Phi, psi and omega in degrees: 000133180285132178230139178234143177221118175266143180209172177103358178290170181172192180249128179223162174275158177307134183093350180279183184227151172217153173237118177269149179235144176234112177261124182243143178212166176094007175215154182235015181298139176285327184250126179196170174230148176239132180235153174247133179231159176217153178217121176265156180305131178078004181237158178286154176293138178232148176280131182261312184200158174206161180213133175254137179272000176293311181233004181075012182293148180227150180221143177224143172290152189304323186291345182245358180301134182085348181246324182253147177224128177261140181206171181224139171273107185293342181289324183230359177083000179296134178253135183246153169232103177277122184243114179246164179049048184295146180238157177305328179295344178279352180299124182181170167272126182257133179239151168249155183213160179244148170242099177260009184258297179266334181071011184232047172060045173207171182054054180294120189247337180229139185230147173268177184282332178101159177221140187273130174244124179236123181243119181261150180275000000 
């Protein structure tokens, strides 16, 4: 069974940084994609970033471009989301998810529990 666990959230002041980690287990597929999503209270979940290991392509939503970086530790498969220059608008519960179907950051089929990021002004 595929399991995902996001961690690394916390409380920071505006302009600070956090690095989120997504540990995935339970699958051995060579091709997959990992995505980061967030959901703030009263708002719909939005995709923040994703990465496919087929071609190494990466995608970021406009609001985080230049501030967030998605990467993977090839030794253990952990996927990171480095978040710099954080803003209060980034406050949300962040989840990671896998795409084991298309491998191109769509058809998200497995989700983690999420980790809370709080950015104060």
